[in-house]
N, C-alpha and C positions, 0 to 999 in steps of 0.2 A: 638368511633370515626368512620368514614367509611373507607375502606381501599383506597377510592381514594382520600381522603381529602389531603394527603400529596405527591400526584403525583406532579411533574414538569417537564417541558421541558427536553427531553433528556431520560427520564425513559421510560423502555420498559414495555409495558401495555398489559393486555387482555381484550376482551369485551365482555359481554354477547351474541353478536350476533356470536361469534367463531372467531373473527378478532382478530390479535395481531401486534403490532408494536410498533413504537418510537412515545411519545407524543411530537409533535414538537411546537404548539402553545397553549397557555393558555389564551384564549381572556379575560376572566372574571379577570384575575391576571397582564394582559398586559404583560406576559412574551413570549419570542419566543427562539426556538433553534437555534443558531448560523449557518446563513444560510438561516433562513425563517423569513419576513418581516411578521408583523401584519398588515400593512397597505393594503399589497395584498389581504388580508381575512377577512377586517373590515366587508365586507357584509354579513358574517355568523352570527354577532350580539355575541352571548355569548356562553359558551361551550369550548370545547377543539378540536383540530385538531389532529388528528392520522395519520401518514404515515405508513399505515398497509403493510404487507409483500404481504396478498393477495388481495388486492384491490387498493393500492395508498393510496392517501390523504382520509380519511373519517371524518366527521364533526360530533362530539357529542354533541349534545346541554345540555344533563344532564351527568355529568362525574360521576355520581354515578354507572353506567353500567361498569366503569372501575375498573379493580385492578391491583395490581402489578404483572406482567407476570413472572411465574415460566419458565418450559422448553418450553412454548408456543410459537409456532414460529420457533423453531429450525428444526422441520422436513420440514416444508415450505422454508425456506431459502436454505437448504440442496436440496430441490426439484428445487428450483430456480438457483442453481449451476450447479447442477447434472443429472437434470431430475428426480429423485426421492429422497424420504426422508426416504425410508424403509432400515430396519435392523441397524437403531441407536437407542441407550437408552441413554434419556435424563433425565427421571424421576428422578435420584440419583443426580441431581445437585443440589446445592443450589442455591439461588437467585444470589449470586455474581457469581458463576461458569456459570450459565446459561447465565447471562448478559454478560459476557466475552466472552463465545463462539456465542452470537447472534452478538455482534459487530465485530466479524472475518469474520463470514459467511457473514455480511452485508457489509463489505468493499468495496468501489469502487474507481477506478482510477477517480480522480478529475481534470478536466483541466478549469474548471469554478471557479473563487473565488471571494468572496466579496472583495471591498476594504476597508478594516479592518484590523489594526495590531494586531499580535498575540502577547501577554503581553511577554516582554522579559524573565521573569521568568518563565513562562509556557515553550516557546521554549526550555528554558536551562533545564527544567525537562524532556522533551522530549529528547533531545540531551543525556542527561545524562541517561535516559532510554536505548536508543540505545547503549551508550557505556558499558552498563551491559550484554552486550549479550553474549553468548557463545563464546568461542575461541579455536581453534585446539591447543590441548596439553598448552593452555594459554600463547600462542605465542604473542597475541594480536598484530595483523599484519593488522590493518585498520584503517583509522582515517578519521574524518570529517572536510572538508573547510567550514566555514560559510562565504558565498560572502554577506558582507554589502556595499562594495564601489560601488558606482554607475556605475564607469567606468570600473571596472572588471566585475562585472553584466552583462552589456551590452556585452562585449566581451565573455564572458563564453556562455550566452543564444543565441549569434550570430548563426544562422542555426538550431537551436533545436526546430524548429515548430512557427507558427504565435502564436499559443494560448499561449506560454511561452514568447515570445517576447513583447505580448500585454499585459501580466499579471499585475495587479496593482502593483506598487512599494511596497506595503504591504506584498506581497508573498515573503515567504523566501525561498533563494536558497542555496542548500548545494550541495556539491561534495564530494562524498563517495569515498575514496581512498584505494588502497591496498598497504600495507606499508611492503617491503621487507628490509627495510633500519636500523630499529631500532634493529632487532636481528641482522644483520650482523655487525652493529656498536659495539654490546657489545664484539666482539672477538677483536676489534682495540687494540692493546699493550697489550693483555692477553695472557697468556700462551696456553690456549686452542685455538686451531686453528678452522677456519672456514670451518668446512669440508662439507657443505651443500649446495655448490654453483651451484646447478643444478635445474631441471624444477622443482622439490618437492618443492623448496622455491616460486616460480611464484606462483604453485598450492596452497600452502597453505595461500598465502597472498589474493589470489581471493577468496577463501572459506570464510575466515574471512569477506572480504568486502561484500560479499553476505549475510553472517548472520546479520552484521551490518545493510545492506539497509532492511532487512525482520525485523528486531527489531525496527527499525525507523519507519516502516510503521505500526507495530502494536501498537508501544507506541502514534502514531497520531492517529491511529482509537479511541483507548481508551481516548483521550482527547477531541475527537470530531472534530480534524483536516482533511481537506482534504489534500491529498498527492498524487505526481503522479510522479513514476520514470523517468528519462531521460536518456536512453542509448545511444540516439545518439549523445550526448556529445563526445562519443569516435571516432565519424568521424572527429573531431578537436582534437584530444588527444595532439598531439605535442602543438597546439596553446593555449589549455587550461592549458596544464602543464606549458609552460612559463608565462601565465597570474597569476598563481596561483603560482609559484615559487616551483614548486614541485623538489624536489632534486631526484638524481639516486635513483633506487629501489622504487620509489613511482610514482605510477600512477592512474588516474581517472580511476575509475570502473564504476561509473553512477552518474548522477545528481539526486537531489529531489527536487521539488517543495512543499511548506508546506504553508497553510493557510485556513481561513475559508472560507468552502464550499458554492458556489452559489446555490440557490435553483431553479429550481428542479435538484435533483441530476441525476447523470446517470444510466442509467439501470444497475441491477446486470448484471456481465458478466457471462455468463456460463461457465464452466470448464469441460474438459475431464471427471476428476473425477476417482472416484474406478472402472469403468467398463472397463477405457482403460488403467489406469496408477496403479493399486494396482495390487500386485502379490502375490501370497502365495507360499512359498517354492522354487518356481524354476519361472523364467522368462517365461511368456505364450505371444507368438507372434501369435497364431492363433486366437485370439478373436481380434486383434488390427484393421483390416479392417472394423467389423462389428461395432466396439465402434466408430470409426471415423465417419464412414456413419451416425450413430444414432446422434453422437455431431453434424454434420454438419446440421443435419435437426432440432435440438431444437435450435441450436444458430442462425441460419439464421433470422427468425423473429426479435430476439432482436437486433442484430449487424446491421439488414439492409443494408447487404453487402455481396458479395460473400461468398459460403462455406469456411469454415475455412481452410479446407484442399487446396482448391484451391487459395485462398488468400494466403497462406504460399508457395505455389509452386511459384506463381507470383513473390512472395516477394524475394525469394531465388533462383530465376532463373536468377538474376543479382548478379555479385560479387560485396560484400560490405566488407569495411574495410580492403582490402587486405595488406595494410602497416601497422595493427596492430603490427604483430609479430616484423617486423623490428623496431618499435616503441619502442616494450618491450626490444629487444636486446641492443637498444640505450640506455635503462635505466639501463643498467647493468645486466640484467636477461637472463640466458641460459636456453635453450630448450632442453639440451640432460637428 
C-alpha cells in the first residue's frame, strides 16, 4: 500500500518537492480539516490541498507524491518563529513526537472562528487536559469558569474587542481564575494556622493560573481548535468578578476564546526566541539591543505594523490597570 493511502486531513505530510505541511483538503474523498471549506476549492478538481510551511496552500493532483512527515517542517517552523532553525536536532523524534512539536510551533492566535459548535465531549476533554497541568507544590490554585449563559457572556465579553463581541455564539468563552481561597479555606477550624497570608499566596495562584492557561492552549492546538487569550478582561476585573460570582481570594486572570478556526489562519507570529531570551549560566544583557533590532526587522513584514519595540513603547507609555492592585487587595490578598 502506498504511504499516501492512509493520509487524511489534519495529518502532517512531506512531499517529493521538499515541501511539508498539514493536509487540509482531500478533494477525492470530500474531506476537509476544520476551518477549511471544500466549496472554496472545488475548482481544483481532484487530489489534495496541503497548507505548507514554506509556500502556503499547495495543490497536489496526485497524492502519491506525499508521505507521512517525520521531522520534516520543524526546522522551517523554527525559522518562521525565530528567524533561524539552526542548532536543533529533530531526527531522533518518532512520528508522534514530531507531530506534537510541529503543532506547538504552528500554533497561532485565532480571532476568526467558524460558526460551528465544538462538541461538548471534545470541549470537556480539552478542559480536563488543561486541569491536568502541573501546579506549584500541588497547591492547585487555578480554576476555569465556563461561561454558557448568554447574558453573562455578553457582560463578560463587553469591552474585550470587536472580534470577541462579534464572535459566533458557538465560540466557547472561558475565564481562567487564580484561586487563593481553596488553600486558605482548608485551615478554617483546623489546628494548623494559616501562616502564609502574604504576597506569596497571590504569586502562587497567579503562577498556577498561567500554567493552566498554557496547558489549555496546548490542548486546544492538539485538538485542532483555535484559541485566543483575552487578558483585557482584567480592565473590568470587578465587573467580571461580580458577573461570575467570584468569591474572596479568587480573581480573573484571563479569558480564553475557543472554537473552530476560520480559514485562512493568521500568519505565524515571530517571537524573540533564543537569540534574545535564552541565557546560559548567567543572564546576558549585552546582546539584547541587537537581538531586539533583528527581531523588529523580521517581524515587521509579517505583522504589517510598527516595529515590536516601538509598538510596545507606545502601548505602555499610557498607564493601564492602575486599579488592579487595589482590586486584588479588596479580594483579600496582601502585597507584603
